[in-house]
N, C-alpha and C positions, 0 to 999 in steps of 0.2 A: 600033645600036640605029637605027632609023627614027624621024624626027620625027613621023610620024602614030601611032606607037605612045603609048598612053597608059599610065602604071603609076599603079595605084589607090593611095593613100595609105593606112594604116591610121590608124583613128579611135580606136583606142584600147578600142572598146566590144565587141571581137571575144570576150575572154575571159569576159563574163557569160554568153554563148551557147554558148561552144566545150564539145565533151566530147572526154575523152581516147581515144586509139586503144589504150590497153594492153587493155583487154578484148578488141577484135578481133585484136591481136598475137598474144593469149594463145592463143585458138582456132585461128588459122593457126598458128601454131607446133606447137600439139599437132597438128594434122591433117599439117604437115610431119614431124615427129617419126613419127607412126604408118606413113606412107607411105614414108620413108627406112628406118624398122626392116624392114618388109615386103619392101622390094625388098633390103636386106642380107642378111636370110634367103633369099630366093627366089634371087637370084643365086649366092649362097655353095651354094646345094644344086646349082644347076645348072652348077656349075662355070665362071661368069664372074668371076674376080677381078677384073677392071678396073670392072666395073660394081659389083661390092660393094663398091670401093674407093669408087668415085665416090658411092654409098649413103652409106657409113660416113662420108665428109666431112660431106655433107648432116646428117647425122644428128648428128655432133658440132655443127655451126652449128647446128641447130634448138635442141639440149639447152640450148648456151651461151644463146642468145637466150630459152629459156624462165627461165633463171637471172637474166637483166638484167632481163627484164617482172616475174617477180614480186618483185624487189629493189625496183623502180621502185613496184609497185602496194603494198608494205607500208610504203613513205614516205609512203602518202597524200597528201592535197592539200596538202602542206608548199610545193611550189615554185609553186602553180597560185592565181594571184590569184581571190579570191572576190567576191561584191558589194560587201563594204564596200571594196575596194581602187578608188581612183575611175581613171578612164582616164587616161594620161600625156598630157603636152602633144604633139602632134606635132611635125615640123619643117617650119617654114612656109617653107623654102628661102630664105627673103631676108635670111638672116645674123645675125637677130636673137639677141642672148644668151640663153640659157636659164638657168634660176634654176641656183642651186648644187645638186650633184648628191647622193645619200646618202653619209652618211661624211666629208662635207667640214666645216670648221670654219666655217660663215655665211660663209663667201666671203673672211675676212680673208687678207690677204697674208702669205706666208710659212709658211703652214700648210697641211699635207695631210692626209691621211686620218689618222683618228683623233688629230688635235693635233701630230702630228709634223714637226718642221722639214725 
């Protein structure tokens, strides 16, 4: 990395305005499924088995992607923070210790996640 390059640090306010790309992925995957199916049928009817196999692979990938997309869409906003979630404290890069993370026992020594020793 060059010294003149500047990496923008996240402020934590991005999830407030962010939008999920799942709907766009759904439409693109449907578009790919339709064209791959068309190509599979067209190349199979014209005696081009290599191209038909390539279209079959693309069709399989598009259908699997459709399954993943619908699964994630049905999960809803479960893993997406909303307006009620405050932004996280960004890394200041000066070695300052951060507060205890989620699942710790208040920072007491000898305790890990869920109070286990």
